[in-house]
N, CA, C, O and the ligand as a Tripos MOL2 file, in Angstrom:
@<TRIPOS>MOLECULE
protein
  253   251    64     0     0
PROTEIN
NO_CHARGES

@<TRIPOS>ATOM
      1 N          10.1380    4.7220  -10.8010 N.3       1 MET1
      2 CA          9.2970    3.8580   -9.9690 C.3       1 MET1
      3 C           9.0520    4.5580   -8.6370 C.2       1 MET1
      4 O           9.9250    5.2350   -8.0930 O.2       1 MET1
      5 N           7.8710    4.3750   -8.1470 N.am      2 ASP2
      6 CA          7.5120    4.9610   -6.8640 C.3       2 ASP2
      7 C           7.2450    3.8510   -5.8560 C.2       2 ASP2
      8 O           6.7990    2.7590   -6.2080 O.2       2 ASP2
      9 N           7.5250    4.1560   -4.6100 N.am      3 ARG3
     10 CA          7.3390    3.1540   -3.5770 C.3       3 ARG3
     11 C           5.8880    3.2120   -3.0830 C.2       3 ARG3
     12 O           5.3570    4.2810   -2.7780 O.2       3 ARG3
     13 N           5.2840    2.0630   -3.0150 N.am      4 ILE4
     14 CA          3.8950    2.0070   -2.5450 C.3       4 ILE4
     15 C           3.8680    1.9490   -1.0160 C.2       4 ILE4
     16 O           4.5660    1.1510   -0.3910 O.2       4 ILE4
     17 N           3.0580    2.8020   -0.4520 N.am      5 MET5
     18 CA          2.8470    2.8310    0.9910 C.3       5 MET5
     19 C           1.4290    2.3260    1.2540 C.2       5 MET5
     20 O           0.5490    2.4440    0.4010 O.2       5 MET5
     21 N           1.2250    1.7770    2.4180 N.am      6 ILE6
     22 CA         -0.1520    1.4810    2.8110 C.3       6 ILE6
     23 C          -0.4190    2.1250    4.1480 C.2       6 ILE6
     24 O           0.4950    2.3570    4.9390 O.2       6 ILE6
     25 N          -1.6630    2.4060    4.3870 N.am      7 LYS7
     26 CA         -2.0770    2.8650    5.6930 C.3       7 LYS7
     27 C          -2.6100    1.6460    6.4230 C.2       7 LYS7
     28 O          -3.6270    1.0730    6.0340 O.2       7 LYS7
     29 N          -1.9190    1.2560    7.4780 N.am      8 CYS8
     30 CA         -2.3320    0.0730    8.2240 C.3       8 CYS8
     31 C          -3.7550    0.2680    8.7490 C.2       8 CYS8
     32 O          -4.0320    1.2440    9.4460 O.2       8 CYS8
     33 N          -4.6540   -0.6570    8.4150 N.am      9 PRO9
     34 CA         -6.0540   -0.4910    8.8420 C.3       9 PRO9
     35 C          -6.2430   -0.6750   10.3400 C.2       9 PRO9
     36 O          -7.2830   -0.3070   10.8850 O.2       9 PRO9
     37 N          -5.2520   -1.2380   11.0020 N.am     10 ILE10
     38 CA         -5.3690   -1.4630   12.4450 C.3      10 ILE10
     39 C          -4.7990   -0.2840   13.2330 C.2      10 ILE10
     40 O          -5.4330    0.2210   14.1580 O.2      10 ILE10
     41 N          -3.6020    0.1430   12.8560 N.am     11 LYS11
     42 CA         -2.9440    1.2280   13.5890 C.3      11 LYS11
     43 C          -3.1670    2.5940   12.9490 C.2      11 LYS11
     44 O          -2.9630    3.6240   13.5910 O.2      11 LYS11
     45 N          -3.5810    2.6000   11.6970 N.am     12 GLY12
     46 CA         -3.7750    3.8680   11.0090 C.3      12 GLY12
     47 C          -2.4780    4.5760   10.6830 C.2      12 GLY12
     48 O          -2.4450    5.7930   10.4980 O.2      12 GLY12
     49 N          -1.4120    3.8000   10.6150 N.am     13 GLN13
     50 CA         -0.0800    4.3590   10.4030 C.3      13 GLN13
     51 C           0.3960    4.0120    8.9960 C.2      13 GLN13
     52 O           0.2000    2.8910    8.5270 O.2      13 GLN13
     53 N           1.0240    4.9800    8.3250 N.am     14 ALA14
     54 CA          1.5310    4.7230    6.9790 C.3      14 ALA14
     55 C           2.8150    3.9190    7.0620 C.2      14 ALA14
     56 O           3.7280    4.2680    7.8090 O.2      14 ALA14
     57 N           2.8800    2.8470    6.2950 N.am     15 VAL15
     58 CA          4.0680    2.0070    6.2830 C.3      15 VAL15
     59 C           4.4370    1.6500    4.8480 C.2      15 VAL15
     60 O           3.5580    1.5000    4.0000 O.2      15 VAL15
     61 N           5.7300    1.5150    4.5720 N.am     16 PRO16
     62 CA          6.1440    1.1280    3.2180 C.3      16 PRO16
     63 C           5.9090   -0.3540    2.9790 C.2      16 PRO16
     64 O           6.0910   -1.1760    3.8770 O.2      16 PRO16
     65 N           5.5050   -0.6870    1.7630 N.am     17 THR17
     66 CA          5.2880   -2.0940    1.4310 C.3      17 THR17
     67 C           6.5340   -2.7450    0.8660 C.2      17 THR17
     68 O           6.6350   -3.9710    0.8210 O.2      17 THR17
     69 N           7.4940   -1.9190    0.4300 N.am     18 GLY18
     70 CA          8.6560   -2.4760   -0.2340 C.3      18 GLY18
     71 C           8.4010   -2.7970   -1.6990 C.2      18 GLY18
     72 O           9.2760   -3.3150   -2.3930 O.2      18 GLY18
     73 N           7.1940   -2.4860   -2.1610 N.am     19 ILE19
     74 CA          6.8390   -2.7460   -3.5580 C.3      19 ILE19
     75 C           6.9840   -1.4610   -4.3590 C.2      19 ILE19
     76 O           6.5140   -0.4020   -3.9430 O.2      19 ILE19
     77 N           7.6310   -1.5630   -5.4960 N.am     20 LEU20
     78 CA          7.7850   -0.4160   -6.3790 C.3      20 LEU20
     79 C           6.8550   -0.5680   -7.5670 C.2      20 LEU20
     80 O           6.6620   -1.6720   -8.0770 O.2      20 LEU20
     81 N           6.2840    0.5320   -8.0040 N.am     21 MET21
     82 CA          5.3850    0.4780   -9.1590 C.3      21 MET21
     83 C           5.4130    1.8080   -9.8910 C.2      21 MET21
     84 O           5.5400    2.8740   -9.2890 O.2      21 MET21
     85 N           5.2900    1.7120  -11.2010 N.am     22 GLU22
     86 CA          5.1740    2.9300  -11.9900 C.3      22 GLU22
     87 C           3.8750    3.6420  -11.6310 C.2      22 GLU22
     88 O           2.8380    3.0080  -11.4350 O.2      22 GLU22
     89 N           3.9480    4.9640  -11.5480 N.am     23 ARG23
     90 CA          2.7550    5.7270  -11.1870 C.3      23 ARG23
     91 C           1.5840    5.4770  -12.1420 C.2      23 ARG23
     92 O           0.4330    5.3570  -11.7220 O.2      23 ARG23
     93 N           1.9050    5.4020  -13.4260 N.am     24 ALA24
     94 CA          0.8430    5.1990  -14.4130 C.3      24 ALA24
     95 C           0.1090    3.8810  -14.1830 C.2      24 ALA24
     96 O          -1.1070    3.7950  -14.3480 O.2      24 ALA24
     97 N           0.8690    2.8590  -13.8010 N.am     25 LEU25
     98 CA          0.2410    1.5660  -13.5340 C.3      25 LEU25
     99 C          -0.5500    1.6270  -12.2340 C.2      25 LEU25
    100 O          -1.6630    1.1080  -12.1520 O.2      25 LEU25
    101 N           0.0240    2.2560  -11.2270 N.am     26 PHE26
    102 CA         -0.6630    2.3750   -9.9440 C.3      26 PHE26
    103 C          -2.0000    3.0910  -10.0970 C.2      26 PHE26
    104 O          -2.9920    2.7270   -9.4650 O.2      26 PHE26
    105 N          -2.0090    4.1040  -10.9390 N.am     27 GLU27
    106 CA         -3.2220    4.9150  -11.0900 C.3      27 GLU27
    107 C          -4.2010    4.3460  -12.1110 C.2      27 GLU27
    108 O          -5.2940    4.8830  -12.2910 O.2      27 GLU27
    109 N          -3.8130    3.2620  -12.7790 N.am     28 ASP28
    110 CA         -4.7120    2.6010  -13.7170 C.3      28 ASP28
    111 C          -5.8560    1.9600  -12.9350 C.2      28 ASP28
    112 O          -5.6260    1.0990  -12.0850 O.2      28 ASP28
    113 N          -7.0740    2.3740  -13.2190 N.am     29 LYS29
    114 CA         -8.2020    1.8740  -12.4280 C.3      29 LYS29
    115 C          -8.4430    0.3840  -12.6360 C.2      29 LYS29
    116 O          -9.1180   -0.2530  -11.8270 O.2      29 LYS29
    117 N          -7.9040   -0.1710  -13.7030 N.am     30 ASP30
    118 CA         -8.0570   -1.6020  -13.9270 C.3      30 ASP30
    119 C          -7.0600   -2.4270  -13.1130 C.2      30 ASP30
    120 O          -7.1930   -3.6440  -12.9800 O.2      30 ASP30
    121 N          -6.0730   -1.7400  -12.5810 N.am     31 ASN31
    122 CA         -5.0800   -2.4210  -11.7510 C.3      31 ASN31
    123 C          -5.5300   -2.3140  -10.2920 C.2      31 ASN31
    124 O          -5.1800   -1.3610   -9.5960 O.2      31 ASN31
    125 N          -6.2980   -3.2880   -9.8430 N.am     32 VAL32
    126 CA         -6.8940   -3.1830   -8.5070 C.3      32 VAL32
    127 C          -5.9800   -3.7080   -7.4100 C.2      32 VAL32
    128 O          -6.1700   -3.3940   -6.2340 O.2      32 VAL32
    129 N          -4.9870   -4.5090   -7.7940 N.am     33 MET33
    130 CA         -3.9920   -4.9900   -6.8350 C.3      33 MET33
    131 C          -4.6090   -5.6830   -5.6270 C.2      33 MET33
    132 O          -4.1100   -5.5390   -4.5110 O.2      33 MET33
    133 N          -5.6540   -6.4110   -5.8300 N.am     34 THR34
    134 CA         -6.2430   -7.1290   -4.7000 C.3      34 THR34
    135 C          -5.4650   -8.4000   -4.4120 C.2      34 THR34
    136 O          -4.8000   -8.9510   -5.2900 O.2      34 THR34
    137 N          -5.5530   -8.8460   -3.2050 N.am     35 GLY35
    138 CA         -4.9670  -10.1230   -2.8400 C.3      35 GLY35
    139 C          -3.4980  -10.0820   -2.5210 C.2      35 GLY35
    140 O          -2.8940  -11.1210   -2.2550 O.2      35 GLY35
    141 N          -2.9050   -8.8970   -2.5420 N.am     36 ILE36
    142 CA         -1.4990   -8.7870   -2.1850 C.3      36 ILE36
    143 C          -1.3920   -8.7530   -0.6610 C.2      36 ILE36
    144 O          -2.0870   -7.9900    0.0100 O.2      36 ILE36
    145 N          -0.5230   -9.5800   -0.1420 N.am     37 ILE37
    146 CA         -0.3590   -9.6450    1.3080 C.3      37 ILE37
    147 C           0.9160   -8.9080    1.6970 C.2      37 ILE37
    148 O           1.9900   -9.1780    1.1600 O.2      37 ILE37
    149 N           0.7900   -7.9980    2.6120 N.am     38 VAL38
    150 CA          1.9470   -7.3140    3.1640 C.3      38 VAL38
    151 C           2.1230   -7.8030    4.5910 C.2      38 VAL38
    152 O           1.2040   -7.7150    5.4060 O.2      38 VAL38
    153 N           3.2700   -8.3040    4.8790 N.am     39 GLY39
    154 CA          3.4090   -8.7430    6.2640 C.3      39 GLY39
    155 C           4.7790   -9.3060    6.5460 C.2      39 GLY39
    156 O           5.4730   -9.7350    5.6240 O.2      39 GLY39
    157 N           5.1820   -9.3140    7.8010 N.am     40 PRO40
    158 CA          4.4120   -8.7120    8.8710 C.3      40 PRO40
    159 C           4.4070   -7.1920    8.7430 C.2      40 PRO40
    160 O           5.4220   -6.5800    8.4090 O.2      40 PRO40
    161 N           3.2920   -6.6170    9.0030 N.am     41 CYS41
    162 CA          3.1340   -5.1720    8.8980 C.3      41 CYS41
    163 C           4.0310   -4.4770    9.9170 C.2      41 CYS41
    164 O           3.9900   -4.8200   11.0980 O.2      41 CYS41
    165 N           4.8410   -3.5060    9.4890 N.am     42 PRO42
    166 CA          5.7250   -2.8100   10.4260 C.3      42 PRO42
    167 C           4.9730   -2.0690   11.5340 C.2      42 PRO42
    168 O           5.5220   -1.8250   12.6090 O.2      42 PRO42
    169 N           3.7400   -1.7210   11.2720 N.am     43 ALA43
    170 CA          2.9690   -0.9600   12.2610 C.3      43 ALA43
    171 C           2.3300   -1.8590   13.3120 C.2      43 ALA43
    172 O           2.4100   -1.5710   14.5060 O.2      43 ALA43
    173 N           1.6970   -2.9450   12.8770 N.am     44 CYS44
    174 CA          0.9350   -3.7660   13.8210 C.3      44 CYS44
    175 C           1.4910   -5.1730   13.9930 C.2      44 CYS44
    176 O           1.0530   -5.9060   14.8800 O.2      44 CYS44
    177 N           2.4610   -5.5620   13.1490 N.am     45 GLY45
    178 CA          3.0780   -6.8670   13.3020 C.3      45 GLY45
    179 C           2.2700   -8.0210   12.7350 C.2      45 GLY45
    180 O           2.6970   -9.1720   12.8170 O.2      45 GLY45
    181 N           1.1070   -7.7270   12.1590 N.am     46 GLN46
    182 CA          0.2760   -8.7780   11.5940 C.3      46 GLN46
    183 C           0.4200   -8.8150   10.0780 C.2      46 GLN46
    184 O           0.8860   -7.8590    9.4580 O.2      46 GLN46
    185 N           0.0170   -9.9200    9.5040 N.am     47 ASN47
    186 CA         -0.0970   -9.9820    8.0510 C.3      47 ASN47
    187 C          -1.5120   -9.5980    7.6960 C.2      47 ASN47
    188 O          -2.4660  -10.2010    8.1880 O.2      47 ASN47
    189 N          -1.6560   -8.6120    6.8560 N.am     48 HIS48
    190 CA         -3.0130   -8.3530    6.3900 C.3      48 HIS48
    191 C          -3.0290   -8.0100    4.9110 C.2      48 HIS48
    192 O          -2.1220   -7.3580    4.3940 O.2      48 HIS48
    193 N          -4.0720   -8.4590    4.2510 N.am     49 PRO49
    194 CA         -4.2110   -8.1420    2.8400 C.3      49 PRO49
    195 C          -4.5530   -6.6710    2.6880 C.2      49 PRO49
    196 O          -5.0610   -6.0420    3.6150 O.2      49 PRO49
    197 N          -4.2770   -6.1440    1.5430 N.am     50 TRP50
    198 CA         -4.5400   -4.7370    1.3210 C.3      50 TRP50
    199 C          -4.9790   -4.5490   -0.1120 C.2      50 TRP50
    200 O          -4.8330   -5.4430   -0.9450 O.2      50 TRP50
    201 N          -5.4910   -3.4320   -0.3760 N.am     51 ASP51
    202 CA         -5.8450   -3.0850   -1.7460 C.3      51 ASP51
    203 C          -5.6770   -1.5800   -1.8880 C.2      51 ASP51
    204 O          -5.1630   -0.9160   -0.9880 O.2      51 ASP51
    205 N          -6.1120   -1.0530   -3.0150 N.am     52 LYS52
    206 CA         -5.8580    0.3640   -3.2690 C.3      52 LYS52
    207 C          -6.6040    1.2880   -2.3080 C.2      52 LYS52
    208 O          -6.2730    2.4690   -2.2010 O.2      52 LYS52
    209 N          -7.5870    0.7650   -1.6250 N.am     53 THR53
    210 CA         -8.2960    1.5820   -0.6430 C.3      53 THR53
    211 C          -7.3270    2.1290    0.3990 C.2      53 THR53
    212 O          -7.4820    3.2490    0.8840 O.2      53 THR53
    213 N          -6.3160    1.3120    0.7360 N.am     54 TYR54
    214 CA         -5.4010    1.6850    1.8040 C.3      54 TYR54
    215 C          -4.0260    2.0860    1.2940 C.2      54 TYR54
    216 O          -3.1240    2.3550    2.0880 O.2      54 TYR54
    217 N          -3.8580    2.1290   -0.0170 N.am     55 SER55
    218 CA         -2.5120    2.3490   -0.5190 C.3      55 SER55
    219 C          -2.3670    3.6860   -1.2420 C.2      55 SER55
    220 O          -3.3310    4.2490   -1.7620 O.2      55 SER55
    221 N          -1.1650    4.1560   -1.2540 N.am     56 PHE56
    222 CA         -0.8640    5.4050   -1.9560 C.3      56 PHE56
    223 C           0.6280    5.3890   -2.2580 C.2      56 PHE56
    224 O           1.3700    4.5950   -1.6790 O.2      56 PHE56
    225 N           1.0640    6.2420   -3.1430 N.am     57 LEU57
    226 CA          2.4850    6.2860   -3.4660 C.3      57 LEU57
    227 C           3.2070    7.2130   -2.4890 C.2      57 LEU57
    228 O           2.6740    8.2390   -2.0670 O.2      57 LEU57
    229 N           4.4130    6.8300   -2.1490 N.am     58 GLU58
    230 CA          5.2150    7.6260   -1.2370 C.3      58 GLU58
    231 C           5.3320    9.0590   -1.7640 C.2      58 GLU58
    232 O           5.6100    9.2750   -2.9430 O.2      58 GLU58
    233 N           5.1210   10.0090   -0.8960 N.am     59 GLY59
    234 CA          5.1970   11.4070   -1.3020 C.3      59 GLY59
    235 C           3.8390   11.9990   -1.6020 C.2      59 GLY59
    236 O           3.6860   13.2210   -1.6230 O.2      59 GLY59
    237 N           2.8450   11.1480   -1.8360 N.am     60 ASP60
    238 CA          1.4910   11.6300   -2.0500 C.3      60 ASP60
    239 C           0.7910   11.7960   -0.6970 C.2      60 ASP60
    240 O           1.2450   11.2440    0.3060 O.2      60 ASP60
    241 N          -0.2940   12.5400   -0.6670 N.am     61 PRO61
    242 CA         -1.0590   12.6340    0.5770 C.3      61 PRO61
    243 C          -1.5610   11.2600    0.9960 C.2      61 PRO61
    244 O          -1.8810   10.4250    0.1500 O.2      61 PRO61
    245 N          -1.6280   11.0310    2.2920 N.am     62 GLU62
    246 CA         -2.1090    9.7370    2.7720 C.3      62 GLU62
    247 C          -3.5860    9.5840    2.4470 C.2      62 GLU62
    248 O          -4.3330   10.5610    2.3960 O.2      62 GLU62
    249 N          -3.9870    8.3530    2.2310 N.am     63 VAL63
    250 CA         -5.3920    8.0760    1.9370 C.3      63 VAL63
    251 C          -6.2340    8.2020    3.1870 C.2      63 VAL63
    252 O          -7.4480    8.0040    3.1360 O.2      63 VAL63
    253 ZN         -0.8730   -3.3690    9.9840 Zn       64 ZN64
@<TRIPOS>BOND
     1     1     2 1
     2     2     3 1
     3     3     4 2
     4     3     5 am
     5     5     6 1
     6     6     7 1
     7     7     8 2
     8     7     9 am
     9     9    10 1
    10    10    11 1
    11    11    12 2
    12    11    13 am
    13    13    14 1
    14    14    15 1
    15    15    16 2
    16    15    17 am
    17    17    18 1
    18    18    19 1
    19    19    20 2
    20    19    21 am
    21    21    22 1
    22    22    23 1
    23    23    24 2
    24    23    25 am
    25    25    26 1
    26    26    27 1
    27    27    28 2
    28    27    29 am
    29    29    30 1
    30    30    31 1
    31    31    32 2
    32    31    33 am
    33    33    34 1
    34    34    35 1
    35    35    36 2
    36    35    37 am
    37    37    38 1
    38    38    39 1
    39    39    40 2
    40    39    41 am
    41    41    42 1
    42    42    43 1
    43    43    44 2
    44    43    45 am
    45    45    46 1
    46    46    47 1
    47    47    48 2
    48    47    49 am
    49    49    50 1
    50    50    51 1
    51    51    52 2
    52    51    53 am
    53    53    54 1
    54    54    55 1
    55    55    56 2
    56    55    57 am
    57    57    58 1
    58    58    59 1
    59    59    60 2
    60    59    61 am
    61    61    62 1
    62    62    63 1
    63    63    64 2
    64    63    65 am
    65    65    66 1
    66    66    67 1
    67    67    68 2
    68    67    69 am
    69    69    70 1
    70    70    71 1
    71    71    72 2
    72    71    73 am
    73    73    74 1
    74    74    75 1
    75    75    76 2
    76    75    77 am
    77    77    78 1
    78    78    79 1
    79    79    80 2
    80    79    81 am
    81    81    82 1
    82    82    83 1
    83    83    84 2
    84    83    85 am
    85    85    86 1
    86    86    87 1
    87    87    88 2
    88    87    89 am
    89    89    90 1
    90    90    91 1
    91    91    92 2
    92    91    93 am
    93    93    94 1
    94    94    95 1
    95    95    96 2
    96    95    97 am
    97    97    98 1
    98    98    99 1
    99    99   100 2
   100    99   101 am
   101   101   102 1
   102   102   103 1
   103   103   104 2
   104   103   105 am
   105   105   106 1
   106   106   107 1
   107   107   108 2
   108   107   109 am
   109   109   110 1
   110   110   111 1
   111   111   112 2
   112   111   113 am
   113   113   114 1
   114   114   115 1
   115   115   116 2
   116   115   117 am
   117   117   118 1
   118   118   119 1
   119   119   120 2
   120   119   121 am
   121   121   122 1
   122   122   123 1
   123   123   124 2
   124   123   125 am
   125   125   126 1
   126   126   127 1
   127   127   128 2
   128   127   129 am
   129   129   130 1
   130   130   131 1
   131   131   132 2
   132   131   133 am
   133   133   134 1
   134   134   135 1
   135   135   136 2
   136   135   137 am
   137   137   138 1
   138   138   139 1
   139   139   140 2
   140   139   141 am
   141   141   142 1
   142   142   143 1
   143   143   144 2
   144   143   145 am
   145   145   146 1
   146   146   147 1
   147   147   148 2
   148   147   149 am
   149   149   150 1
   150   150   151 1
   151   151   152 2
   152   151   153 am
   153   153   154 1
   154   154   155 1
   155   155   156 2
   156   155   157 am
   157   157   158 1
   158   158   159 1
   159   159   160 2
   160   159   161 am
   161   161   162 1
   162   162   163 1
   163   163   164 2
   164   163   165 am
   165   165   166 1
   166   166   167 1
   167   167   168 2
   168   167   169 am
   169   169   170 1
   170   170   171 1
   171   171   172 2
   172   171   173 am
   173   173   174 1
   174   174   175 1
   175   175   176 2
   176   175   177 am
   177   177   178 1
   178   178   179 1
   179   179   180 2
   180   179   181 am
   181   181   182 1
   182   182   183 1
   183   183   184 2
   184   183   185 am
   185   185   186 1
   186   186   187 1
   187   187   188 2
   188   187   189 am
   189   189   190 1
   190   190   191 1
   191   191   192 2
   192   191   193 am
   193   193   194 1
   194   194   195 1
   195   195   196 2
   196   195   197 am
   197   197   198 1
   198   198   199 1
   199   199   200 2
   200   199   201 am
   201   201   202 1
   202   202   203 1
   203   203   204 2
   204   203   205 am
   205   205   206 1
   206   206   207 1
   207   207   208 2
   208   207   209 am
   209   209   210 1
   210   210   211 1
   211   211   212 2
   212   211   213 am
   213   213   214 1
   214   214   215 1
   215   215   216 2
   216   215   217 am
   217   217   218 1
   218   218   219 1
   219   219   220 2
   220   219   221 am
   221   221   222 1
   222   222   223 1
   223   223   224 2
   224   223   225 am
   225   225   226 1
   226   226   227 1
   227   227   228 2
   228   227   229 am
   229   229   230 1
   230   230   231 1
   231   231   232 2
   232   231   233 am
   233   233   234 1
   234   234   235 1
   235   235   236 2
   236   235   237 am
   237   237   238 1
   238   238   239 1
   239   239   240 2
   240   239   241 am
   241   241   242 1
   242   242   243 1
   243   243   244 2
   244   243   245 am
   245   245   246 1
   246   246   247 1
   247   247   248 2
   248   247   249 am
   249   249   250 1
   250   250   251 1
   251   251   252 2
@<TRIPOS>SUBSTRUCTURE
     1 MET1         2 RESIDUE 1 A MET
     2 ASP2         6 RESIDUE 1 A ASP
     3 ARG3        10 RESIDUE 1 A ARG
     4 ILE4        14 RESIDUE 1 A ILE
     5 MET5        18 RESIDUE 1 A MET
     6 ILE6        22 RESIDUE 1 A ILE
     7 LYS7        26 RESIDUE 1 A LYS
     8 CYS8        30 RESIDUE 1 A CYS
     9 PRO9        34 RESIDUE 1 A PRO
    10 ILE10       38 RESIDUE 1 A ILE
    11 LYS11       42 RESIDUE 1 A LYS
    12 GLY12       46 RESIDUE 1 A GLY
    13 GLN13       50 RESIDUE 1 A GLN
    14 ALA14       54 RESIDUE 1 A ALA
    15 VAL15       58 RESIDUE 1 A VAL
    16 PRO16       62 RESIDUE 1 A PRO
    17 THR17       66 RESIDUE 1 A THR
    18 GLY18       70 RESIDUE 1 A GLY
    19 ILE19       74 RESIDUE 1 A ILE
    20 LEU20       78 RESIDUE 1 A LEU
    21 MET21       82 RESIDUE 1 A MET
    22 GLU22       86 RESIDUE 1 A GLU
    23 ARG23       90 RESIDUE 1 A ARG
    24 ALA24       94 RESIDUE 1 A ALA
    25 LEU25       98 RESIDUE 1 A LEU
    26 PHE26      102 RESIDUE 1 A PHE
    27 GLU27      106 RESIDUE 1 A GLU
    28 ASP28      110 RESIDUE 1 A ASP
    29 LYS29      114 RESIDUE 1 A LYS
    30 ASP30      118 RESIDUE 1 A ASP
    31 ASN31      122 RESIDUE 1 A ASN
    32 VAL32      126 RESIDUE 1 A VAL
    33 MET33      130 RESIDUE 1 A MET
    34 THR34      134 RESIDUE 1 A THR
    35 GLY35      138 RESIDUE 1 A GLY
    36 ILE36      142 RESIDUE 1 A ILE
    37 ILE37      146 RESIDUE 1 A ILE
    38 VAL38      150 RESIDUE 1 A VAL
    39 GLY39      154 RESIDUE 1 A GLY
    40 PRO40      158 RESIDUE 1 A PRO
    41 CYS41      162 RESIDUE 1 A CYS
    42 PRO42      166 RESIDUE 1 A PRO
    43 ALA43      170 RESIDUE 1 A ALA
    44 CYS44      174 RESIDUE 1 A CYS
    45 GLY45      178 RESIDUE 1 A GLY
    46 GLN46      182 RESIDUE 1 A GLN
    47 ASN47      186 RESIDUE 1 A ASN
    48 HIS48      190 RESIDUE 1 A HIS
    49 PRO49      194 RESIDUE 1 A PRO
    50 TRP50      198 RESIDUE 1 A TRP
    51 ASP51      202 RESIDUE 1 A ASP
    52 LYS52      206 RESIDUE 1 A LYS
    53 THR53      210 RESIDUE 1 A THR
    54 TYR54      214 RESIDUE 1 A TYR
    55 SER55      218 RESIDUE 1 A SER
    56 PHE56      222 RESIDUE 1 A PHE
    57 LEU57      226 RESIDUE 1 A LEU
    58 GLU58      230 RESIDUE 1 A GLU
    59 GLY59      234 RESIDUE 1 A GLY
    60 ASP60      238 RESIDUE 1 A ASP
    61 PRO61      242 RESIDUE 1 A PRO
    62 GLU62      246 RESIDUE 1 A GLU
    63 VAL63      250 RESIDUE 1 A VAL
    64 ZN64       253 GROUP 0 **** ****
């Protein structure tokens, strides 16, 4: 399992979501993961929804 990171859209800082996911599932284009709320965000302190646009697996290049 890999840890999912998001790039905070407000601060532009990569933060861990605490969510683990298999890479194969994460990279499945049908798995859009919309509507998941991460919060409070460690970077900006707000709750904000995220999707794969802002997410990547830990160890991968940032989006
Ligand atoms: Zn944030």
